[in-house]
C-alpha positions, 0 to 999 in steps of 0.5 A: 336465385329465388328466395329461401323456403325454410322448413319452418321460420318464425311468424309474427302476428303484429302485437309482439312489439307492442308487448316488447315496447311496454317491457322497455317503457316500463323498464321491465328488461329482466327475467320477471315482469308482467309479460312473463306472469302474462304469458304463463297465464295464457299458456294455462288457459290454453292448456286447460286441466288447471296445469301450472306453467313456469316460463323458462329459457328453453324446452331443454331446461324444462325437461332438465328441471322436471327430471330434477324434481322426479328425483333423478340422480346419477347412475339412475335410469330414465327411459327416453323415446329414441326417435327424437331430437337430442334435447330429449335425451341430453338432460338425462346425461346432464344429471349423470343418469342413463338414457334407455332408449325404446323404439317407436310404434308405426301409427304415431312414430312415438314410443311403442307401449310394447317395447316400453314394457319390455324395457321396464321389465328387463331393466327391472330383472337387472336390478334397475327400476327406471326413474321416469319416462320420456314420450315424445309427441314427434312432429305434433303427433300425440303419442298413444298416451293411454296405453303408455300411461297405463304400463307407467302406472302398472309400474308406478313410474312417473311420466314426463311428457316432451310436448316441444312439438305438440303446442295445440295438439290433442288426444281424446280432446285434451291437450297434449303436455296435460297427461304426465306429471311434468311436460316440457314445451318449446318456443324455439324460432322454429316451433308453432309459436316462438319467444326467439328462444324459450320454453316452459315446464307444465306442472300440475301443482302450484307447488311444482311451479314455485319449485321450479322457479326457484330452480331456474333462478339460481336456487336463492334462499329467502334471505336478505344476502345471497344464500343458497341451500340447493344448486340452481340454474339461470333457466328463467325467461325474460321479460322481453322474450315473454313479450313476444310469447304473449303477441304469439299467443294471440295467433296461436289458433290461427298458425295451427290451422295454417299448418294443418292446412299445409298438411292438407295440402300435401296429402292432396298432392300425394294421395295419387302418388304410389309409394308416398304416405303422408304422416297423419293422424291414425284415427279420430282420437288424435289431432295433430298441430302438424308442426311439420308435415312429413312423408315416407318414401317407398324406393321400391315403388318410386325408384327414388329416395328421400334424399333424391327429394331432398336434393331436388328441393335443395337445388330450387333453394327449398328447405326440407330435412331427413327425420330424426336419426334415432337416439341409439344410432347417435354416436354420443349415445350409442353405447346405452341399451336400446329396446325394440325393433327397427321401426324408427330406424326404417323411418329415418331412412325413408322420411323426409320433413317438408316445409310447413310454416304457417307463413308459406304463400301461395307462390311458395306452394306453387315452387314446391309443387313444381319441384314435386311435378318434375320429381315424381313426373305427375 
């Protein structure tokens, strides 16, 4: 059988081992050290806007600590994009708070500003005032952040950007993850760059970063003995993992260009296929890293659906995946309020994520094309 073509596999640049070896040689094998500081500095310089970065064990941890700092408590409500991975919503429930899910709009597949305002107004009419809003830059595509911020600012509700999939994406020339009060990044093994497992919280002030690090290191008070006045968490990134991240930062720009090139590869093929739409930027204000390239298949035109294509690729040992199943359709979340129409439901029903890794080869692309040619009889 042919080797597996993965949806999005880790792609090392070659220098990661140098940073790891340095950590071993200097005995910085701990959740602190020069690599952690260096990785945070690299990310701050990459994002710009004078942000402060706290490197953490996951993007989920980043969302959790941001919600804590936004004052979310048990019984509070937090508005969250429905069309996303469950990690966007899980930290809300960790705190005993209530997720309020909002539909997407068709241009970016991200949080619909109209449905967002509808949700806010209805929750206020019911005596509930949302404590935070979590839009997601899905698959690397920037959300309509100006419109979302306009609604959020009108009601004085802080925005927590889920930028887990959007490192390197930009809206109007500004990096995703620098617009909200906080933002979460992810360096899971399938992301643009990886630290094996890891994430970061993007903060606007040094005090917020220091608070994040305090909470992420078991909230240990400044005392010679172990003293704790707040509940803390074991969420700090290790110096070893941060070393991988420092090596990955050296190839980040290259990896983004390679992902964008994969998007162009798919766009070029499907431009001649009726009934297939490649998920692309709606206009020049949006610049996606194209972490994953996704398509929508209109079965009424193609005569086949996205599951047919997924199985055809799987038969040739090529991984693809349906789009995220909306949170309001998930068994664990279906009891919570939802606002909007059926945009994200239709996206889930008709969409497929295609292999998008920055390490795909010409042979890989030829194998994918061979499946496409048979499937679409092109």
